[in-house]
C-alpha angles and dihedrals in degrees: 000000000000089000091054091048090052090049090050091049091049095046092046092048091049096045098042096032100047111108096269128140098283098048092042089050088055092049092046090050090049092052095043103038107011135243099293094052090046095058095083090054090049092049090047091053091049091048089049088053090053089052090050090050090050092046091049091052089053093052103265092129090054090051092051091049092047093052111043089186088071089059090055091049091050091050092053093044088050092050093048092048093048090051088052092051091045090052091049092051096045095046097044112119114260104198101047131107111274092239092061098048118101113226124190103271146191098302091047089054093050094050092044090060097038093056094044107101093194091067091062091054093072093058095045094051108041139042124165114246101252119147095235109062094211091051090046090054093047093049091046092048095048091047092050093045093050092048090048091050091053096043094045092048088052091054092049090046091049090056091046091049090054093048096087090056089067106065105153134051095256093052091048091049091050091049091051092049092048093049094045091048088051089052091050093046089050090053092049091051092047090056094056 
């Protein structure tokens, strides 16, 4: 079983940690707003993942797989939402006091995960081999969630670590544009 756990950890880290819309949104938030203001987005994404896990246990993944049109709807909802987040990041004021700047928060994180069809793939493809199916699902879910928490915190921390490199308004604007373009490119590649 150790081999299967290591495979699950690797697959989860690759799928949830690859530079897709959610991780790049965390990094962009870290660069733009800092670590502390990025925590609500991180917690929202992790809560969204818990909701996906719960939905998968109740058959949502089977419904999505049974109706391919739902996958298309999720892709377009995801794209629209990423464009909204990108717009929010790019248009955020640069020269205001940190306390007055709106950062993508908890609700944004939840929705970002819920409309991401790639998240559902993990739970439709892999279940740890434990004799009791419920226990297998719980162990798989906890493992995925812990890996996601670590990987997502690394993305937010990466953005926060890069923040001091951008000291003037032009540099901050360029960083925001680069990260939002990365988010948009990730969405385009996810729709292929």
